[in-house]
N, C-alpha and C positions, 0 to 999 in steps of 0.2 A: 548466549547470549541469557541473560535472567529476565525474568519476564514481571513486569509492574507489579504483578502478587505476591513476590519473592522475596522484594525487601522489605517484607515488617516483620517485628516479632510474634503474630499470631504467627501456629500451622497452620489455621483455616481458611479455608480459597473459595472465596466465593465463585465460582463459574455461572452464568445464566447459559440455561440449554442452546445446544446450536443447530440448525437446520442440521439435514443430514450432509448435504454441500460442501458448507462452512465447515463441518466437523473433519468430511474429509481431507478438503485444503488444510488446515491445521495439523490434521497429523500425519499430514505431509510433510508437510516445514516440520512440525518435531522433530521427524524420522530424516532430515534431509543426514545430518553429520552420518549415521549409520547404515546410508546405503553402500557404502565400499564395502565394509564390513562383512554388509549379508553378502553382497555379490562375489567376495573371496571367498569365502565359506560354501557355496552355493558354485562356489568356484564355473561362477560366470560371467567372468570380467568379455568385456568385449576390446579384441584390439582398437585403438587410436586412430591409428591410421584407418580401420573401417569406420570409425567413428568420421572420421574429417569427409570418408568416401562417400558415408551416407547424403552428409551436411551440403557436398559439393553440387551433389543431387536433389538436390532440394528444390528447385526452383521448376524440371522439370514434372519431379511425386508431386507440386503446390499445383501448377497447371492439370495433371490427369484427375487429380481431385476434386476441379471442377465440373467435370466431365472427361469421356472419353473422346479421344482426338485421335485422328487420323496423321502418319510421317507428318504432309506439308500443312497437317495443323500443328506443329507441333514444333516444327520450323520459324512459323509466322509466328507463333506464341512467346515464342524464344529469343526469335530472332536468329539461330541458328542455321548454318549449313546444311546440306543434304549427307551429307559425309557426316557431319556432333548428332542431328537426328538419329543417323542409323547406331553412332555408335549405343547414344542413350535409349532406346529399344533395344537392343542389342546385352545392354547391363541390368534394366528392366525384366530383359524376362529368364536370365541367367540365374537371378536373384530369387525368381517368383514374386517379383515385388507389380506386376503387371500381366497380363494377359491379350492375344488379339484375337477381337469378336468382329466378324462383316469389317475386314478391313482400318478396322480404330481400336485400339491402346485404350484397356480398363482397368485399376486397381486390381487384385484380387486383394481378399481381405487385410489379407498380412501389408497390403502394400499402402491401403487406405489406414490403419493402426500406425505406422510407422512415417507417414505422413504428416499427421496430427501430431506425433511426438517431434516431429521435427521443429512444426508450428508454433507447439507449444513451448520447445526449446530457445527460439531466437525468440520468440514472444517477450518472456523473462528475463534471457541474458541484456534484451533492447532494454526493457526498465527497467533493471539494475543496475545500467550503468547509465541512464536517464538522474534516478531516483537515489543516485553514489553518495551525494553532501548528505542528503536526510539517514541515511540506511548507517553512514559514518556516523552519524551523529547520535544514534538510536540502538541498533545494534545490542549494543555491550546494555542494553538493559528487557531487554521482549525476545520470551523466546517464542509466542506464536507470532509473530512479525509473517506475514505471507506476500509475496511480490503477485501470484497472478489478478486477487480482486483490483490490482494497481494497476494494471497495464494499457491503461486507456487513460489516464488520469493526467492531468494538469500539472506540474512543476516548474518551480517558481527558486529558482538559488538567487542568494547574493554575489555581489558581482564589486571587484572594488568599484570599479564606477558608477553603481548604486547598488549600495549596499543594504538597502532597504526593502528593495524590490519583495522579498517574501510577506514584512507587512503591510507591503500598499498593498498586494494578491489577498493576503489575509482581509484585510479592511474592508473590500471589497465586496468580499462575500456577507461580512458583518450586516454590511449597508442592507443587501437585498433581502436577511430574516431575520422571521418576526420571532423566529426563538429559538435559543442558544443553549448547551453545555456545553461541557470542556472542562480540562486539569490540565493544568501547565506546572513546570518547572517552576518560571517564573513569570512577570507580568503578561500577558495576550500581548499588550501593547504597549510601550514604552509610556508612561506615565505622560512623558509632555501630549500625547498624542490626544488632547480632544477631543476627535472629532469620534475615536473610539469608544470612549469615558460616557458621551454626549449620548451616543448608541443603545449603551449598556443602561444607562439612566434612566434612559425616556422613551425608548421604542421597541425595546425588548423584555422577553421574559426569558429567564436567562440562568442557569443552575453551573459556578464555577466550583471545582476542587481545586486550592489552593496554600501550600508551605504553610505554615504559621509565618513567618517572616511576611510573606510575601502579600497575606492577605492584613496583615495590621498594616505593611506598606498602604496597602490602597484605602483602607480605614483612614490613616493619619491625613493620606495629601486629598479626600473629599469625605473627611465628617457629614457634612450636616448632608450632600447629597446621598453618599451612601448608603447611611442612614435613613433616613425618609423611605428610599428603593426596597430597599430589605422590610421594613414595616407594612410596606403595600404590597411588599408579597408578590415583588417582579423580580428579583433578585434574592437569591440564594446562596452564601456561600458556608462554603465546608471547608474544613483542612484536616490534610493529612499529613505525612511528616518528611517522605521521598515523596515527589513525579517524580517520574523518566524524563518525559518527552512532554510535548504541545497536543491535541489533542483535541479537534473541534467538531461539534456538530449540528449544521445548520440545517435548517428546513429542508435544502434539494439536496446537499454534501455532506460531504464530511472531512477532515482536512488533518493534516498531520505534521507538525513544525517540530526541528530539529535544534539547536542553540547551541552558539559556540559557550564554551565550560566558558574562555577566560572572558568576554566581551558580555554575554550574555545577550550576545543580537541573533535573530531565528537567519540558521545557516541556511535552513531551505524549508520550503513549503508546497507538501502534494495534497493536493484537494480531486474528488475524484465523487460521480455521483450512480460511482457500483453500487446497485443494488445490495452483493454481496460483503464488498468494502462499507456499507454502511452495517450490515449485523454484524460482522467486526467488531468496526468502533462502539455499538451498543455494546457488543459484550464484554467487550472490555473497561467503556466507560461506568456499566453497572459493578464489574466487577470491586471497582476504584473506588465507587460510590458508598456503595457496602462496608469496606474498611479505612473511611472516611469519620468525621464527628461535626457536625452541625456548629455553626458561630456564629453565637450571639449577637445581636446591634451593637454592641458593647465593646465585639473584638477579642473578646475573653474563651 
């Protein structure tokens, strides 16, 4: 995947400093495609059957990650038979994932680490499935999109019977924000959606990066109101030749929109109040803004 910083003529890329946590997440995302090669080089590949075995035993590992349990408590927690609980605890003991202390089974350090990675895997796979339509739209354009900050995100996908669901979700967030920043490869909302532009011109302090064609169309459609809002300092328009997708930064949440290349309609909108996702969005927006040009109120 190419990042939005890659589709420019300049070789200078502005990347605001990230926190150590975000930088670690982004570095991990950058390295994903090389992990297989690194494991091959280290001769440290795990048999797929063994990986499957770990995932199948995820429930008992997760139960013990909460607190040590005796065999009866394991049976009650997982709703399994006595024979099954015996098999599970034997499996844990043989692999060194748990130890028995005063009749209770407690995860070892190794067991805790394995459990955490299984839960992380499950969370990321679940998120990737939910965000599938968005990922299909944006991944060709962004090298540093990370799944982990989006685990608890709200995912709104267009459906044949309701193709405007993502736009409606976006509009609901616009209504509740006093400030708005973002960039988009097309209009933030269809020009026919008056409530968005009323909010944009009358109720928010906004900064938007558009392609020159989209910015020109906005000014042609709302010449007086757009110019007046720009003159009042309530709206700043910037332009950039290419933009990969839609990014929106609200007061409390950040959102990402993916669009259909043929129709221009929003296919999916994902939003979250995750602090890590917000830091990522702020960083991406700053890099795009730094490579954009202010648009004067005459649209030139």
